[in-house]
C-alpha positions as CSV (number, residue, x, y, z in Angstrom):
1,M,10.9,-2.5,20.5
2,L,8.5,-1.4,17.8
3,E,10.3,1.9,17.2
4,T,13.6,0.0,16.8
5,A,12.0,-2.4,14.3
6,Y,10.6,0.6,12.3
7,D,14.0,2.3,12.1
8,V,15.8,-0.9,11.1
9,L,13.4,-1.3,8.2
10,E,14.2,2.3,7.2
11,V,17.9,1.7,7.4
12,L,17.6,-1.5,5.3
13,R,15.8,0.2,2.5
14,Y,18.2,3.2,2.5
15,L,21.2,0.9,2.3
16,H,19.6,-1.1,-0.5
17,F,18.9,1.9,-2.7
18,K,21.7,4.3,-1.9
19,P,25.0,2.5,-1.1
20,Q,23.4,-0.6,-2.6
21,I,24.1,-2.9,0.3
22,L,22.1,-5.8,1.6
23,H,22.8,-6.8,5.2
24,R,21.6,-10.5,5.0
25,D,21.9,-11.3,8.7
26,I,19.2,-9.6,10.7
27,S,19.2,-11.1,14.2
28,K,18.9,-10.3,17.8
29,G,22.7,-9.8,18.1
30,N,22.9,-7.4,15.2
31,V,20.2,-4.9,16.2
32,L,21.3,-2.5,19.0
33,Y,19.4,0.2,20.9
34,I,21.0,3.5,22.1
35,D,19.3,5.4,24.8
36,D,20.3,9.0,24.3
37,K,17.8,10.3,26.9
38,M,16.4,12.7,24.3
39,C,13.7,14.9,25.7
40,P,10.5,14.8,23.6
41,T,9.6,18.1,21.9
42,T,6.4,19.5,20.6
43,I,6.5,19.6,16.8
44,A,3.8,20.4,14.2
45,H,3.5,17.8,11.4
46,S,2.1,20.4,9.0
47,T,5.5,21.3,7.6
48,L,8.9,19.7,7.4
49,H,11.6,21.2,9.5
50,A,13.9,23.4,7.4
51,D,16.2,24.0,10.4
52,S,17.1,20.3,10.7
53,I,17.4,19.3,7.0
54,G,18.6,22.6,5.6
55,A,16.4,25.4,4.1
56,S,17.7,24.7,0.6
57,K,16.5,21.1,0.8
58,A,13.2,21.7,2.6
59,A,11.2,22.6,-0.5
60,T,12.5,19.6,-2.5
61,A,11.9,17.3,0.5
62,T,8.3,18.5,0.8
63,A,7.6,17.6,-2.8
64,T,9.6,14.4,-3.2
65,G,9.8,13.1,0.4
66,L,12.7,12.7,2.8
67,P,15.3,10.1,1.7
68,L,15.7,9.0,5.3
69,C,13.2,9.6,8.1
70,F,13.1,7.8,11.4
71,I,10.2,7.2,13.7
72,K,11.0,9.8,16.4
73,Y,10.4,12.5,13.9
74,L,7.1,11.1,12.8
75,L,6.0,10.7,16.5
76,N,6.8,14.4,17.3
77,E,9.7,13.3,19.5
78,S,12.5,14.9,17.4
79,C,13.2,17.8,15.1
80,D,15.7,15.8,13.1
81,P,14.4,13.2,10.7
82,C,17.7,11.4,10.9
83,K,17.6,11.0,14.6
84,T,17.3,7.3,15.7
85,S,18.1,5.1,18.6
86,A,18.6,2.0,16.5
87,L,22.0,0.8,15.4
88,L,22.5,-2.0,12.8
89,I,25.8,-3.8,13.1
90,D,27.8,-6.7,11.7
91,F,28.1,-6.4,8.0
92,N,30.4,-9.4,7.7
93,H,27.9,-11.2,5.5
94,A,26.6,-8.2,3.6
95,E,26.5,-8.0,-0.2
96,H,27.2,-5.1,-2.4
97,H,24.7,-4.9,-5.3
98,A,27.2,-3.4,-7.7
99,S,29.4,-6.4,-7.5
100,K,26.6,-8.6,-9.0
101,Q,27.2,-6.9,-12.4
102,S,30.9,-7.8,-12.4
103,P,32.0,-10.8,-14.5
104,E,34.2,-11.9,-11.5
105,H,31.2,-11.9,-9.1
106,K,30.5,-15.2,-7.5
107,R,27.1,-15.9,-6.0
108,I,27.5,-15.6,-2.2
109,K,26.2,-18.6,-0.3
110,R,23.1,-18.4,1.8
111,M,23.4,-16.2,4.9
112,G,21.2,-15.8,8.0
113,T,20.8,-16.8,11.6
114,P,18.5,-19.6,12.8
115,V,15.1,-18.5,14.2
116,F,15.5,-15.1,12.3
117,I,16.3,-16.3,8.8
118,A,13.6,-15.7,6.1
119,R,11.8,-18.9,5.0
120,A,12.9,-18.6,1.3
121,V,16.5,-18.0,2.3
122,Q,16.3,-21.1,4.5
123,R,14.9,-23.1,1.6
124,R,17.2,-21.5,-0.9
125,E,14.2,-21.1,-3.2
126,P,10.8,-19.2,-3.2
127,V,8.2,-20.1,-0.6
128,P,5.6,-22.2,-2.5
129,I,2.1,-20.9,-2.7
130,F,-1.1,-22.9,-3.2
131,P,-4.0,-20.8,-4.6
132,P,-6.6,-19.7,-3.9
133,L,-4.9,-17.2,-1.7
134,V,-5.6,-13.7,-0.4
135,L,-3.1,-11.1,-1.3
136,A,-3.2,-8.6,1.6
137,A,-4.3,-5.1,1.0
138,V,-1.7,-2.3,0.6
139,P,-2.0,-0.6,4.0
140,D,-3.2,3.0,4.4
141,S,-0.5,5.5,5.1
142,P,-0.7,7.4,8.5
143,E,-0.8,11.2,8.1
144,P,2.8,11.8,9.5
145,Y,4.1,9.2,7.0
146,T,2.3,10.7,4.1
147,L,3.7,14.2,4.9
148,A,7.2,12.9,5.1
149,H,7.1,10.5,2.2
150,P,4.7,11.7,-0.5
151,D,6.8,9.9,-3.1
152,R,6.4,6.5,-1.4
153,V,2.7,7.0,-0.9
154,A,2.3,7.8,-4.6
155,K,4.3,4.6,-5.5
156,F,2.3,2.4,-3.2
157,P,-1.3,3.7,-3.0
158,S,-3.7,2.0,-0.7
159,T,-5.1,-1.1,-2.5
160,P,-7.8,-3.6,-1.4
161,V,-7.2,-7.3,-0.9
162,R,-6.9,-9.4,-4.0
163,L,-7.8,-13.0,-4.5
164,L,-5.2,-15.2,-6.3
165,T,-7.3,-18.0,-7.9
166,D,-4.6,-19.4,-10.1
167,H,-0.9,-20.0,-9.7
168,P,0.9,-17.1,-11.5
169,G,2.8,-18.5,-14.5
170,G,6.1,-17.7,-16.2
171,R,8.1,-17.7,-12.9
172,N,9.8,-21.0,-13.0
173,N,12.9,-19.7,-14.9
174,R,13.2,-16.5,-12.9
175,E,16.5,-16.3,-10.9
176,W,16.0,-16.4,-7.1
177,R,18.4,-14.7,-4.7
178,H,18.4,-13.1,-1.2
179,E,16.7,-9.7,-1.5
180,L,15.5,-6.8,0.6
181,D,12.1,-8.3,1.4
182,H,13.9,-11.3,3.0
183,D,15.7,-9.0,5.4
184,A,12.4,-7.4,6.2
185,E,10.9,-10.8,7.0
186,S,13.8,-11.4,9.4
187,V,12.7,-8.3,11.2
188,W,9.3,-10.0,11.6
189,W,10.9,-13.1,13.1
190,L,12.9,-10.8,15.4
191,L,9.7,-9.1,16.6
192,L,8.0,-12.5,17.2
193,Y,11.1,-13.9,19.0
194,W,11.1,-10.9,21.4
195,T,7.4,-11.4,22.1
196,V,7.7,-15.1,22.7
197,T,10.7,-14.7,25.0
198,A,9.7,-11.5,26.9
199,Q,8.9,-12.1,30.6
200,P,6.7,-9.4,32.2
201,K,7.7,-8.1,35.6
202,E,5.6,-8.9,38.6
203,E,4.5,-12.2,37.1
204,P,5.9,-15.7,37.8
205,D,8.6,-16.8,35.4
206,E,7.4,-19.1,32.7
207,F,9.2,-21.5,30.3
208,I,8.5,-21.5,26.6
209,S,6.9,-24.8,25.7
210,H,8.6,-27.2,23.2
211,S,5.6,-27.0,20.9
212,I,5.8,-23.2,20.7
213,W,9.6,-23.2,20.2
214,L,9.2,-25.7,17.4
215,L,6.9,-23.3,15.6
216,L,9.8,-20.8,15.4
217,T,12.6,-23.3,14.6
218,G,10.9,-26.3,12.9
219,G,9.4,-27.0,9.5
220,A,6.1,-25.3,10.2
221,R,7.3,-21.7,10.0
222,S,5.3,-21.1,6.8
223,S,2.2,-22.6,8.3
224,L,2.6,-20.3,11.3
225,I,2.6,-17.2,9.1
226,C,-0.4,-18.5,7.1
227,D,-2.2,-19.3,10.3
228,L,-1.6,-15.8,11.7
229,A,-2.5,-14.2,8.4
230,S,-5.8,-16.1,8.2
231,G,-7.2,-14.2,11.2
232,P,-8.7,-15.3,14.5
233,G,-10.1,-18.8,14.6
234,E,-9.1,-22.4,15.3
235,P,-5.4,-23.1,15.0
236,D,-4.2,-24.5,11.7
237,E,-3.7,-28.3,11.6
238,G,-0.3,-27.8,10.2
239,T,1.0,-26.1,13.3
240,G,-0.7,-28.3,15.9
241,T,-0.4,-25.5,18.5
242,N,-2.7,-22.6,19.4
243,I,-0.9,-19.6,18.0
244,H,-2.6,-17.3,20.4
245,T,-0.3,-18.4,23.2
246,L,2.7,-17.1,21.3
247,Y,2.4,-13.4,22.2
248,S,0.4,-10.9,24.2
249,T,-3.2,-10.4,23.3
250,A,-2.7,-6.7,22.6
251,L,-0.1,-7.3,19.9
252,Q,-2.2,-9.9,18.0
253,P,-3.7,-7.5,15.5
254,L,-0.4,-6.1,14.5
255,F,1.3,-9.5,14.1
256,R,-1.6,-10.8,12.0
257,K,-1.4,-7.8,9.6
258,L,2.3,-8.2,9.3
259,A,2.0,-11.9,8.7
260,G,-0.6,-11.1,6.0
261,I,2.0,-9.2,4.0
262,L,4.4,-12.2,4.1
263,A,1.8,-14.8,3.3
264,V,2.4,-14.7,-0.5
265,D,6.0,-14.7,-1.6
266,R,6.4,-11.8,-4.0
267,Y,8.6,-14.0,-6.3
268,W,5.3,-15.3,-7.7
269,L,3.7,-12.0,-8.5
270,E,3.5,-10.4,-11.9
271,D,6.0,-7.7,-12.7
272,S,3.1,-5.2,-13.0
273,E,1.9,-5.9,-9.5
274,T,2.7,-3.1,-7.0
275,R,3.4,-5.5,-4.2
276,N,6.2,-7.0,-6.3
277,A,8.5,-4.0,-5.7
278,P,11.7,-5.0,-3.7
279,Q,10.9,-2.4,-1.0
280,Y,7.2,-3.2,-0.6
281,V,7.4,-5.4,2.5
282,N,9.4,-2.7,4.2
283,E,6.9,-0.1,3.1
284,A,3.9,-2.1,4.4
285,F,5.6,-3.0,7.6
286,Q,6.5,0.6,8.4
287,R,3.0,1.8,7.7
288,L,1.4,-0.9,9.9
289,I,3.9,-0.4,12.8
290,L,3.5,3.4,12.8
291,Q,-0.4,3.0,12.7
292,F,-0.2,0.7,15.7
293,I,2.0,3.0,17.7
294,L,-0.1,6.0,17.0
295,K,-3.2,4.2,18.0
296,H,-1.9,2.6,21.2
297,R,1.0,4.8,22.3
298,E,-0.8,5.8,25.5
299,A,-1.9,2.2,26.4
300,D,-0.5,0.5,29.5
301,F,0.8,-2.5,27.6
302,M,3.1,-0.2,25.5
303,V,5.1,0.8,28.6
304,R,4.8,-2.4,30.6
305,Q,8.1,-3.4,32.2
306,V,9.7,-6.7,31.3
307,K,12.5,-8.6,33.0
308,E,16.2,-8.4,31.9
309,R,16.4,-12.2,31.6
310,P,14.2,-13.7,28.8
311,R,12.0,-16.7,29.1
312,R,13.8,-19.9,28.4
313,V,12.7,-23.0,26.6
314,E,11.5,-25.7,29.0
315,K,14.0,-28.3,30.1
316,G,14.8,-31.0,27.6
317,S,15.1,-28.5,24.7
318,Q,17.5,-25.7,24.1
319,E,17.7,-22.6,22.0
320,P,19.3,-23.4,18.6
321,G,22.8,-22.1,17.9
322,Y,23.2,-18.7,16.2
323,S,25.8,-17.5,13.7
324,A,29.2,-17.6,15.2
325,T,30.8,-14.4,13.9
326,A,33.3,-12.9,16.3
327,S,31.3,-9.7,16.6
328,Q,28.2,-11.6,17.5
329,R,30.0,-13.6,20.2
330,R,31.5,-10.4,21.7
331,N,28.1,-8.7,21.6
332,A,26.5,-11.7,23.4
333,E,29.2,-11.5,26.1
334,V,28.7,-7.8,26.6
335,S,24.9,-8.0,26.6
336,S,25.0,-10.7,29.3
337,K,26.9,-8.3,31.6
338,I,25.0,-5.1,30.9
339,G,21.7,-4.7,32.7
340,S,19.0,-2.3,31.6
341,K,15.4,-1.3,32.4
342,H,13.3,-1.7,29.4
343,S,9.8,-2.0,28.0
344,S,7.8,-2.3,24.8
345,S,7.9,1.5,24.5
346,L,11.5,2.5,23.7
347,S,10.9,5.8,25.5
348,S,11.1,3.9,28.8
349,I,14.4,2.0,28.1
350,Q,17.1,3.2,30.4
351,E,20.9,3.5,29.9
352,H,23.6,1.5,28.0
353,I,23.9,0.2,24.5
354,T,22.4,-3.2,24.2
355,P,20.8,-5.4,21.6
356,A,17.3,-4.0,21.1
357,M,15.6,-7.3,21.4
358,E,17.8,-8.3,24.4
359,V,17.0,-4.9,26.0
360,C,13.3,-5.4,25.6
361,Y,13.3,-8.5,27.8
């Protein structure tokens, strides 16, 4: 599940800066996992692999970083930096950046899927902030990431937390629109959705309570993120529910750090602020996810089996509807018929092409 999330973040930033495409509808039906039964290999991280990216490009890549590098390469599980088990589908609502410059371009309406849609996209405006606020530190870069992406590390050097005591000015007239960081936030909601709905094997089935489901679907989504970002402690009065029941204890530190990156909408930051770059949320998320996997990859909870059928919302409430594109409906029909063994660690997922977050049930 974590590896798939990392690779989707890599795909999103590549699409944004190369073919200049923004997906705009990250959801459980649009992220697939392909199990190619690839055997892990022993690879040294000290040098990049000229045999996989071409000897003529190896020297340049070493100096400037790989344009596209997926997590199996960083985890010593592949010789090819372009090898991934993640597949992003359904570009029906995607937007091509070049078209924005055309006089004939018309602003495309808000796009997204309930539960996974970014808060600002749902509001159609930036998420308000109320200083004083803590702007999360720029995370450290794990060694494999630094070796593969020296250009990125140079652009986003590790930076300590910063306290915002005043509301940044001069932003009221800035145009707002769906951007790359909003798709990255949708990946966060996708991770949280999986964690809330995952049902561990060898344990009694449990329903998701109304109060917890409302945190994901109601008006307290921003409070939920701020509550997580604030660290351990009493639940925030705005949520009214103990956030610690939302996910397994082992994943709490990661979710808190990811939430900290989202706590302050980059729309309000000064142009000179490093964290205001369009790809910063992707960058911070990828560093944190990779750090977490490297630290816990041998832990039991990383390979714990979960059931094919997800936890359901308790009776009297139902899961909200999702976007009704034809491809999503077909995907839902297929995924309901295809069974697969799966776990938090993608290396233990067995057979078939299925939605990554459906697989990880």
